[in-house]
LODO-596236 format. One record per residue (C-alpha): chain; residue in one letter; x, y, z. Coordinates in steps of 0.05 Angstrom, whole numbers, plus 5000, padded with zeros to 4 digits. Layout:
% LODO-596236
+---+---+------+------+------+
: c : r :    X :    Y :    Z :
+---+---+------+------+------+
: A : a :    X :    Y :    Z :
...
+---+---+------+------+------+
//
This chain:
% LODO-596236
+---+---+------+------+------+
: c : r :    X :    Y :    Z :
+---+---+------+------+------+
: A : m : 4830 : 4574 : 4825 :
: A : n : 4902 : 4552 : 4807 :
: A : s : 4928 : 4490 : 4827 :
: A : s : 4991 : 4515 : 4841 :
: A : g : 5006 : 4502 : 4919 :
: A : d : 4941 : 4467 : 4920 :
: A : a : 4901 : 4514 : 4964 :
: A : a : 4848 : 4469 : 4995 :
: A : h : 4813 : 4525 : 5039 :
: A : p : 4816 : 4584 : 4990 :
: A : r : 4768 : 4627 : 5029 :
: A : g : 4804 : 4611 : 5087 :
: A : m : 4870 : 4624 : 5055 :
: A : l : 4840 : 4692 : 5036 :
: A : a : 4812 : 4708 : 5103 :
: A : v : 4882 : 4695 : 5134 :
: A : l : 4917 : 4737 : 5080 :
: A : m : 4867 : 4795 : 5084 :
: A : l : 4872 : 4802 : 5165 :
: A : g : 4946 : 4800 : 5158 :
: A : q : 4946 : 4857 : 5109 :
: A : f : 4892 : 4894 : 5155 :
: A : m : 4936 : 4891 : 5216 :
: A : v : 4997 : 4918 : 5178 :
: A : n : 4952 : 4976 : 5150 :
: A : v : 4921 : 4992 : 5217 :
: A : d : 4987 : 5003 : 5251 :
: A : t : 5004 : 5047 : 5194 :
: A : a : 4953 : 5094 : 5216 :
: A : i : 4936 : 5083 : 5289 :
: A : v : 4996 : 5115 : 5320 :
: A : n : 4983 : 5182 : 5290 :
: A : v : 4919 : 5190 : 5335 :
: A : a : 4955 : 5152 : 5392 :
: A : g : 5017 : 5199 : 5389 :
: A : p : 4995 : 5252 : 5446 :
: A : s : 4981 : 5202 : 5490 :
: A : i : 5052 : 5172 : 5479 :
: A : q : 5080 : 5236 : 5491 :
: A : d : 5046 : 5244 : 5557 :
: A : g : 5063 : 5176 : 5581 :
: A : l : 5136 : 5169 : 5555 :
: A : h : 5159 : 5240 : 5548 :
: A : p : 5197 : 5233 : 5483 :
: A : s : 5229 : 5285 : 5449 :
: A : g : 5196 : 5317 : 5391 :
: A : a : 5247 : 5276 : 5342 :
: A : a : 5236 : 5208 : 5376 :
: A : l : 5163 : 5215 : 5377 :
: A : q : 5164 : 5225 : 5301 :
: A : l : 5209 : 5161 : 5295 :
: A : v : 5154 : 5128 : 5333 :
: A : v : 5106 : 5148 : 5283 :
: A : s : 5143 : 5146 : 5218 :
: A : g : 5197 : 5086 : 5237 :
: A : y : 5149 : 5035 : 5219 :
: A : t : 5136 : 5066 : 5150 :
: A : l : 5210 : 5075 : 5142 :
: A : t : 5233 : 5000 : 5150 :
: A : y : 5164 : 4975 : 5119 :
: A : a : 5177 : 5019 : 5051 :
: A : v : 5249 : 5006 : 5048 :
: A : l : 5244 : 4921 : 5056 :
: A : l : 5181 : 4908 : 5012 :
: A : v : 5217 : 4888 : 4953 :
: A : t : 5267 : 4843 : 4996 :
: A : g : 5204 : 4815 : 5030 :
: A : a : 5172 : 4795 : 4963 :
: A : r : 5238 : 4764 : 4935 :
: A : l : 5249 : 4722 : 5002 :
: A : g : 5175 : 4702 : 4994 :
: A : d : 5198 : 4670 : 4921 :
: A : a : 5261 : 4647 : 4945 :
: A : r : 5241 : 4613 : 5018 :
: A : g : 5164 : 4601 : 5005 :
: A : h : 5109 : 4649 : 5010 :
: A : r : 5072 : 4613 : 5065 :
: A : r : 5138 : 4609 : 5109 :
: A : m : 5154 : 4683 : 5102 :
: A : f : 5080 : 4701 : 5113 :
: A : l : 5083 : 4666 : 5184 :
: A : l : 5150 : 4688 : 5202 :
: A : g : 5134 : 4760 : 5190 :
: A : l : 5067 : 4746 : 5229 :
: A : a : 5099 : 4724 : 5281 :
: A : a : 5156 : 4776 : 5284 :
: A : f : 5100 : 4830 : 5274 :
: A : t : 5061 : 4799 : 5336 :
: A : a : 5120 : 4795 : 5382 :
: A : a : 5139 : 4870 : 5360 :
: A : s : 5072 : 4892 : 5376 :
: A : l : 5076 : 4864 : 5446 :
: A : a : 5146 : 4900 : 5452 :
: A : c : 5110 : 4960 : 5437 :
: A : g : 5055 : 4951 : 5481 :
: A : v : 5104 : 4938 : 5541 :
: A : a : 5157 : 4989 : 5524 :
: A : p : 5186 : 5025 : 5587 :
: A : v : 5225 : 5081 : 5556 :
: A : t : 5225 : 5113 : 5487 :
: A : g : 5284 : 5077 : 5457 :
: A : a : 5250 : 5009 : 5471 :
: A : l : 5184 : 5030 : 5433 :
: A : v : 5222 : 5062 : 5373 :
: A : t : 5264 : 4999 : 5367 :
: A : a : 5200 : 4955 : 5369 :
: A : r : 5168 : 4999 : 5315 :
: A : l : 5226 : 4995 : 5266 :
: A : v : 5218 : 4914 : 5277 :
: A : q : 5146 : 4920 : 5270 :
: A : g : 5152 : 4954 : 5202 :
: A : a : 5205 : 4903 : 5176 :
: A : a : 5161 : 4847 : 5198 :
: A : g : 5105 : 4874 : 5156 :
: A : a : 5150 : 4883 : 5096 :
: A : l : 5164 : 4810 : 5102 :
: A : m : 5086 : 4792 : 5112 :
: A : v : 5053 : 4841 : 5060 :
: A : p : 5082 : 4820 : 4996 :
: A : q : 5056 : 4749 : 5000 :
: A : v : 4989 : 4771 : 5003 :
: A : l : 4989 : 4796 : 4930 :
: A : s : 5035 : 4743 : 4911 :
: A : g : 4989 : 4690 : 4936 :
: A : i : 4930 : 4717 : 4896 :
: A : q : 4970 : 4723 : 4837 :
: A : i : 4995 : 4647 : 4847 :
: A : h : 4930 : 4610 : 4869 :
: A : f : 4875 : 4647 : 4837 :
: A : t : 4863 : 4658 : 4764 :
: A : g : 4801 : 4695 : 4726 :
: A : k : 4743 : 4719 : 4760 :
: A : a : 4765 : 4687 : 4826 :
: A : r : 4828 : 4728 : 4824 :
: A : a : 4787 : 4791 : 4807 :
: A : r : 4746 : 4778 : 4869 :
: A : a : 4808 : 4763 : 4910 :
: A : q : 4840 : 4833 : 4889 :
: A : g : 4773 : 4872 : 4904 :
: A : l : 4779 : 4848 : 4974 :
: A : l : 4850 : 4866 : 4978 :
: A : v : 4825 : 4937 : 4951 :
: A : m : 4777 : 4938 : 5009 :
: A : t : 4826 : 4915 : 5061 :
: A : l : 4878 : 4968 : 5038 :
: A : s : 4828 : 5030 : 5052 :
: A : g : 4793 : 4999 : 5110 :
: A : g : 4854 : 4989 : 5149 :
: A : a : 4885 : 5055 : 5142 :
: A : v : 4819 : 5089 : 5161 :
: A : a : 4805 : 5039 : 5214 :
: A : g : 4874 : 5053 : 5247 :
: A : q : 4850 : 5124 : 5260 :
: A : v : 4779 : 5108 : 5286 :
: A : l : 4809 : 5052 : 5329 :
: A : g : 4863 : 5093 : 5353 :
: A : g : 4813 : 5149 : 5377 :
: A : v : 4767 : 5100 : 5410 :
: A : m : 4823 : 5062 : 5443 :
: A : v : 4858 : 5119 : 5474 :
: A : s : 4794 : 5154 : 5490 :
: A : a : 4770 : 5095 : 5529 :
: A : d : 4837 : 5089 : 5564 :
: A : l : 4828 : 5012 : 5574 :
: A : f : 4846 : 4988 : 5638 :
: A : g : 4883 : 5051 : 5657 :
: A : l : 4936 : 5033 : 5598 :
: A : g : 4929 : 5096 : 5557 :
: A : w : 4960 : 5085 : 5491 :
: A : r : 4984 : 5017 : 5499 :
: A : p : 4921 : 4978 : 5482 :
: A : v : 4932 : 5004 : 5405 :
: A : f : 4991 : 4953 : 5403 :
: A : l : 4970 : 4902 : 5450 :
: A : v : 4910 : 4885 : 5411 :
: A : n : 4950 : 4858 : 5362 :
: A : v : 4974 : 4806 : 5403 :
: A : p : 4915 : 4755 : 5408 :
: A : v : 4895 : 4772 : 5336 :
: A : g : 4962 : 4753 : 5318 :
: A : i : 4966 : 4690 : 5357 :
: A : a : 4898 : 4666 : 5324 :
: A : l : 4918 : 4685 : 5256 :
: A : l : 4982 : 4647 : 5265 :
: A : a : 4946 : 4583 : 5285 :
: A : a : 4895 : 4600 : 5226 :
: A : g : 4946 : 4605 : 5175 :
: A : a : 4985 : 4546 : 5191 :
: A : r : 4926 : 4507 : 5179 :
: A : l : 4898 : 4537 : 5121 :
: A : l : 4954 : 4571 : 5082 :
: A : p : 4977 : 4524 : 5020 :
: A : r : 5041 : 4487 : 5033 :
: A : d : 5104 : 4518 : 4993 :
: A : a : 5124 : 4480 : 4934 :
: A : g : 5189 : 4443 : 4936 :
: A : g : 5248 : 4456 : 4895 :
: A : g : 5314 : 4492 : 4897 :
: A : a : 5312 : 4561 : 4923 :
: A : a : 5339 : 4617 : 4887 :
: A : r : 5396 : 4656 : 4918 :
: A : l : 5383 : 4724 : 4949 :
: A : d : 5417 : 4784 : 4913 :
: A : l : 5448 : 4815 : 4979 :
: A : g : 5487 : 4870 : 4935 :
: A : g : 5420 : 4884 : 4902 :
: A : v : 5387 : 4889 : 4974 :
: A : a : 5437 : 4933 : 5002 :
: A : l : 5435 : 4981 : 4937 :
: A : l : 5358 : 4981 : 4936 :
: A : s : 5352 : 4991 : 5012 :
: A : a : 5401 : 5052 : 5010 :
: A : g : 5367 : 5086 : 4953 :
: A : v : 5296 : 5075 : 4981 :
: A : l : 5321 : 5099 : 5050 :
: A : l : 5351 : 5161 : 5015 :
: A : a : 5289 : 5177 : 4984 :
: A : t : 5239 : 5161 : 5044 :
: A : v : 5278 : 5195 : 5101 :
: A : p : 5269 : 5262 : 5073 :
: A : l : 5200 : 5263 : 5053 :
: A : i : 5181 : 5232 : 5122 :
: A : f : 5220 : 5284 : 5162 :
: A : g : 5233 : 5338 : 5116 :
: A : r : 5170 : 5380 : 5122 :
: A : e : 5171 : 5384 : 5197 :
: A : a : 5247 : 5395 : 5197 :
: A : g : 5232 : 5457 : 5145 :
: A : w : 5270 : 5424 : 5085 :
: A : p : 5344 : 5435 : 5109 :
: A : a : 5403 : 5423 : 5063 :
: A : w : 5411 : 5348 : 5080 :
: A : t : 5339 : 5329 : 5054 :
: A : w : 5353 : 5357 : 4987 :
: A : i : 5422 : 5324 : 4987 :
: A : c : 5390 : 5253 : 5005 :
: A : l : 5337 : 5264 : 4954 :
: A : a : 5393 : 5276 : 4900 :
: A : a : 5432 : 5220 : 4920 :
: A : s : 5375 : 5169 : 4918 :
: A : a : 5370 : 5172 : 4839 :
: A : p : 5444 : 5154 : 4824 :
: A : v : 5440 : 5097 : 4883 :
: A : l : 5378 : 5069 : 4852 :
: A : a : 5411 : 5075 : 4780 :
: A : l : 5469 : 5032 : 4801 :
: A : f : 5412 : 4986 : 4830 :
: A : v : 5381 : 4979 : 4759 :
: A : r : 5450 : 4970 : 4727 :
: A : r : 5463 : 4912 : 4779 :
: A : q : 5392 : 4879 : 4766 :
: A : r : 5410 : 4883 : 4690 :
: A : r : 5481 : 4848 : 4692 :
: A : i : 5458 : 4792 : 4739 :
: A : a : 5395 : 4781 : 4689 :
: A : a : 5445 : 4779 : 4632 :
: A : r : 5486 : 4727 : 4657 :
: A : g : 5427 : 4684 : 4675 :
: A : g : 5428 : 4699 : 4749 :
: A : s : 5369 : 4713 : 4798 :
: A : p : 5361 : 4793 : 4798 :
: A : l : 5320 : 4817 : 4858 :
: A : v : 5275 : 4849 : 4814 :
: A : d : 5265 : 4825 : 4744 :
: A : l : 5264 : 4890 : 4707 :
: A : g : 5231 : 4860 : 4645 :
: A : v : 5161 : 4868 : 4686 :
: A : l : 5172 : 4944 : 4695 :
: A : a : 5189 : 4951 : 4622 :
: A : r : 5124 : 4924 : 4602 :
: A : p : 5081 : 4989 : 4589 :
: A : v : 5016 : 4959 : 4611 :
: A : v : 5053 : 4957 : 4686 :
: A : a : 5094 : 5016 : 4681 :
: A : w : 5029 : 5063 : 4659 :
: A : s : 4988 : 5027 : 4709 :
: A : l : 5044 : 5037 : 4770 :
: A : g : 5044 : 5106 : 4750 :
: A : s : 4969 : 5116 : 4756 :
: A : i : 4964 : 5081 : 4815 :
: A : a : 5022 : 5125 : 4851 :
: A : l : 4982 : 5194 : 4831 :
: A : a : 4918 : 5168 : 4859 :
: A : t : 4948 : 5135 : 4923 :
: A : a : 4989 : 5202 : 4938 :
: A : t : 4924 : 5239 : 4935 :
: A : y : 4888 : 5190 : 4983 :
: A : f : 4941 : 5191 : 5036 :
: A : a : 4949 : 5265 : 5030 :
: A : m : 4875 : 5277 : 5038 :
: A : l : 4875 : 5239 : 5106 :
: A : f : 4927 : 5285 : 5131 :
: A : v : 4899 : 5346 : 5106 :
: A : l : 4824 : 5336 : 5120 :
: A : a : 4845 : 5315 : 5192 :
: A : l : 4882 : 5384 : 5199 :
: A : y : 4824 : 5423 : 5166 :
: A : l : 4768 : 5393 : 5204 :
: A : q : 4799 : 5395 : 5272 :
: A : q : 4837 : 5461 : 5268 :
: A : g : 4799 : 5496 : 5215 :
: A : l : 4729 : 5476 : 5232 :
: A : g : 4741 : 5455 : 5312 :
: A : k : 4713 : 5387 : 5299 :
: A : s : 4739 : 5325 : 5341 :
: A : a : 4792 : 5275 : 5326 :
: A : m : 4736 : 5224 : 5330 :
: A : f : 4694 : 5265 : 5280 :
: A : s : 4750 : 5265 : 5229 :
: A : g : 4763 : 5195 : 5231 :
: A : l : 4687 : 5174 : 5232 :
: A : v : 4672 : 5217 : 5173 :
: A : l : 4712 : 5174 : 5130 :
: A : v : 4671 : 5112 : 5140 :
: A : s : 4635 : 5130 : 5077 :
: A : w : 4701 : 5133 : 5041 :
: A : v : 4722 : 5064 : 5059 :
: A : a : 4652 : 5036 : 5051 :
: A : a : 4644 : 5064 : 4976 :
: A : f : 4721 : 5037 : 4965 :
: A : g : 4702 : 4971 : 4991 :
: A : v : 4643 : 4962 : 4946 :
: A : a : 4683 : 4979 : 4883 :
: A : g : 4732 : 4923 : 4884 :
: A : p : 4684 : 4866 : 4890 :
: A : l : 4630 : 4904 : 4840 :
: A : l : 4686 : 4906 : 4787 :
: A : p : 4683 : 4831 : 4764 :
: A : r : 4606 : 4839 : 4759 :
: A : l : 4614 : 4899 : 4705 :
: A : p : 4615 : 4884 : 4631 :
: A : s : 4678 : 4875 : 4597 :
: A : r : 4674 : 4942 : 4561 :
: A : l : 4665 : 4979 : 4622 :
: A : t : 4721 : 4945 : 4661 :
: A : d : 4767 : 4964 : 4607 :
: A : h : 4754 : 5035 : 4622 :
: A : a : 4744 : 5032 : 4695 :
: A : p : 4811 : 5066 : 4712 :
: A : v : 4790 : 5126 : 4671 :
: A : i : 4717 : 5127 : 4702 :
: A : g : 4739 : 5116 : 4769 :
: A : y : 4791 : 5169 : 4773 :
: A : l : 4744 : 5223 : 4737 :
: A : i : 4699 : 5207 : 4795 :
: A : l : 4753 : 5218 : 4846 :
: A : a : 4773 : 5285 : 4810 :
: A : a : 4698 : 5307 : 4814 :
: A : a : 4690 : 5289 : 4891 :
: A : y : 4756 : 5329 : 4911 :
: A : l : 4736 : 5388 : 4867 :
: A : t : 4671 : 5394 : 4892 :
: A : v : 4690 : 5387 : 4967 :
: A : g : 4747 : 5438 : 4956 :
: A : l : 4698 : 5489 : 4923 :
: A : a : 4629 : 5472 : 4965 :
: A : h : 4671 : 5477 : 5028 :
: A : a : 4631 : 5416 : 5046 :
: A : d : 4609 : 5398 : 5117 :
: A : g : 4571 : 5348 : 5153 :
: A : a : 4527 : 5306 : 5111 :
: A : l : 4547 : 5333 : 5044 :
: A : l : 4624 : 5323 : 5062 :
: A : v : 4602 : 5249 : 5080 :
: A : v : 4565 : 5236 : 5018 :
: A : l : 4624 : 5268 : 4971 :
: A : l : 4676 : 5226 : 5009 :
: A : g : 4636 : 5168 : 4993 :
: A : f : 4639 : 5182 : 4917 :
: A : g : 4714 : 5192 : 4923 :
: A : g : 4727 : 5130 : 4959 :
: A : f : 4684 : 5095 : 4896 :
: A : g : 4725 : 5125 : 4845 :
: A : l : 4792 : 5108 : 4882 :
: A : g : 4771 : 5035 : 4892 :
: A : l : 4742 : 5026 : 4823 :
: A : g : 4810 : 5057 : 4791 :
: A : f : 4855 : 5019 : 4837 :
: A : a : 4824 : 4954 : 4832 :
: A : s : 4817 : 4954 : 4759 :
: A : q : 4888 : 4976 : 4745 :
: A : l : 4918 : 4924 : 4793 :
: A : g : 4873 : 4871 : 4757 :
: A : r : 4905 : 4900 : 4690 :
: A : a : 4975 : 4898 : 4716 :
: A : s : 4971 : 4824 : 4738 :
: A : a : 4937 : 4800 : 4678 :
: A : d : 4989 : 4827 : 4641 :
: A : v : 5043 : 4791 : 4686 :
: A : p : 5052 : 4715 : 4686 :
: A : a : 5047 : 4678 : 4752 :
: A : r : 5116 : 4666 : 4759 :
: A : f : 5131 : 4742 : 4758 :
: A : a : 5086 : 4749 : 4824 :
: A : p : 5139 : 4768 : 4874 :
: A : d : 5170 : 4822 : 4827 :
: A : l : 5095 : 4850 : 4815 :
: A : s : 5080 : 4843 : 4889 :
: A : g : 5144 : 4879 : 4912 :
: A : v : 5138 : 4935 : 4860 :
: A : v : 5066 : 4950 : 4874 :
: A : n : 5069 : 4945 : 4945 :
: A : t : 5137 : 4993 : 4948 :
: A : n : 5108 : 5043 : 4894 :
: A : s : 5043 : 5053 : 4933 :
: A : q : 5080 : 5068 : 4997 :
: A : l : 5133 : 5116 : 4965 :
: A : s : 5073 : 5153 : 4931 :
: A : a : 5039 : 5153 : 5002 :
: A : v : 5102 : 5188 : 5031 :
: A : a : 5110 : 5232 : 4974 :
: A : g : 5041 : 5253 : 4972 :
: A : v : 5043 : 5273 : 5049 :
: A : a : 5104 : 5311 : 5041 :
: A : v : 5080 : 5347 : 4979 :
: A : f : 5012 : 5368 : 4994 :
: A : g : 5024 : 5370 : 5068 :
: A : t : 5078 : 5424 : 5054 :
: A : l : 5029 : 5459 : 5009 :
: A : y : 4973 : 5461 : 5056 :
: A : l : 5012 : 5490 : 5115 :
: A : g : 5054 : 5536 : 5074 :
: A : l : 4993 : 5574 : 5042 :
: A : g : 4981 : 5638 : 5077 :
: A : g : 4910 : 5663 : 5093 :
: A : t : 4853 : 5618 : 5126 :
: A : h : 4850 : 5544 : 5138 :
: A : r : 4791 : 5545 : 5083 :
: A : h : 4832 : 5581 : 5031 :
: A : a : 4892 : 5528 : 5040 :
: A : f : 4841 : 5473 : 5042 :
: A : t : 4808 : 5491 : 4971 :
: A : v : 4876 : 5503 : 4940 :
: A : v : 4897 : 5431 : 4960 :
: A : m : 4837 : 5400 : 4938 :
: A : v : 4838 : 5430 : 4872 :
: A : a : 4911 : 5404 : 4868 :
: A : f : 4885 : 5331 : 4887 :
: A : a : 4837 : 5337 : 4829 :
: A : g : 4887 : 5358 : 4779 :
: A : t : 4928 : 5300 : 4809 :
: A : a : 4873 : 5251 : 4800 :
: A : v : 4857 : 5275 : 4724 :
: A : a : 4936 : 5261 : 4712 :
: A : a : 4922 : 5191 : 4737 :
: A : c : 4859 : 5188 : 4693 :
: A : a : 4909 : 5199 : 4634 :
: A : a : 4953 : 5151 : 4657 :
: A : g : 4906 : 5096 : 4662 :
: A : f : 4876 : 5111 : 4588 :
: A : a : 4955 : 5111 : 4568 :
: A : g : 4952 : 5036 : 4601 :
: A : w : 4889 : 5016 : 4564 :
: A : l : 4919 : 5036 : 4500 :
: A : a : 4981 : 4995 : 4515 :
: A : a : 4940 : 4935 : 4534 :
: A : r : 4906 : 4945 : 4468 :
: A : r : 4969 : 4947 : 4429 :
: A : e : 5002 : 4886 : 4468 :
: A : r : 4940 : 4842 : 4461 :
: A : p : 4946 : 4824 : 4385 :
: A : r : 5020 : 4818 : 4394 :
: A : e : 5016 : 4767 : 4447 :
: A : e : 4970 : 4725 : 4413 :
: A : h : 5015 : 4731 : 4351 :
: A : r : 5078 : 4711 : 4389 :
: A : d : 5043 : 4649 : 4422 :
: A : q : 5015 : 4618 : 4352 :
: A : g : 5049 : 4552 : 4345 :
: A : s : 5083 : 4555 : 4416 :
: A : s : 5080 : 4498 : 4458 :
: A : p : 5013 : 4480 : 4499 :
: A : a : 5045 : 4496 : 4564 :
: A : r : 5066 : 4569 : 4539 :
: A : r : 4995 : 4578 : 4511 :
: A : a : 4959 : 4556 : 4574 :
: A : e : 5006 : 4603 : 4612 :
: A : v : 4988 : 4661 : 4572 :
: A : t : 4912 : 4644 : 4570 :
: A : a : 4915 : 4642 : 4650 :
: A : s : 4953 : 4705 : 4657 :
: A : n : 4905 : 4744 : 4616 :
: A : r : 4839 : 4722 : 4646 :
: A : v : 4820 : 4781 : 4693 :
+---+---+------+------+------+
//
């Protein structure tokens, strides 16, 4: 444990952070299953229902970096609890919403609250844990990320099918209220107090530019596929690049004059971090797209139930969860190559599922291998990136990692979902083509992971040389940042 913040109850702190992350991930997926029931209850238009499902993802993706910087400026504990309180209140508003407009508004607030809460999870791990303790905490985070996404589908199916108290879709939101209240009480007791000191000013101009750039990228990716990719989607995507370029220029200018940029671009310039983010993005894109495509294939192509398409992924989640905690126990030589090994396993699983047209028990087993491969690759790269970045850059890394994963998930569903729906012929043919494409993308993630390993090998001697003769405090900081 790192003494920063003096976390007296490290296990309790981790439990609070993981449960908060789990709640947010569950609500990313749970409404997909509840959509038909919401349509029957509130009779929204197709566009309004899409906003109910995707509005949450929209505000969540746009505000993640801002949430990370607010944690650094105003205190990670304070922002986590504020985000959790807002998330709980928004969940209640969703559950009692009388009309579609109220539900859409509450979902947008829910996503914004999640963006305030989630960056504090990785920042908390980065600040308060080092060495094997940090690796174990990151392993739990990896398990939580995957488990929450699939649990959302399973819980959504169970709750809607059970029609608890005759409330239809409403319990999928209301269940967050007692959980959120209990978590608030636990968090107030177990999360370490924020360190005192002057709070850095928030770069509001940077917030505006980054939010606009991410919004221009995510809106067409979320809504473009179902809208048939009209001209406005391509205009927005094209416009996002110069807006983000203006954001980068502003951040460099603020850093050059000694100010506090929204994102320290020096973190992204580190080759290990850049390659790791690229590799994670490719692998994450295949995972979220697989959730979408597999559900369509099983239900429309094979005639399986929604419950079956959710439960079949339990093996993926279980194996993904095993990979994270297993990583700190592996020999260092294997850990160094874990991204390459993991993503090769992932590629092999995708390829076998697609070519064998797996169903039933074989599909469950192969999905287990895929989950293990993704978990091994993701956890090891998260550890590699955080080890390369000193703890003082935790907000920068946390905001960028979360935004990177969210954007890649949205892009993956848009690209591979469009490919699956646009292919002619049978569902089986389309599924095979898309699974082969997943395998190719996983191999690309593997190549990026290998490049990250090479970058880490090149940087290690330079870091050691740079810190020879430096102050004891600086040497201690570098040593701590390289313990994973």
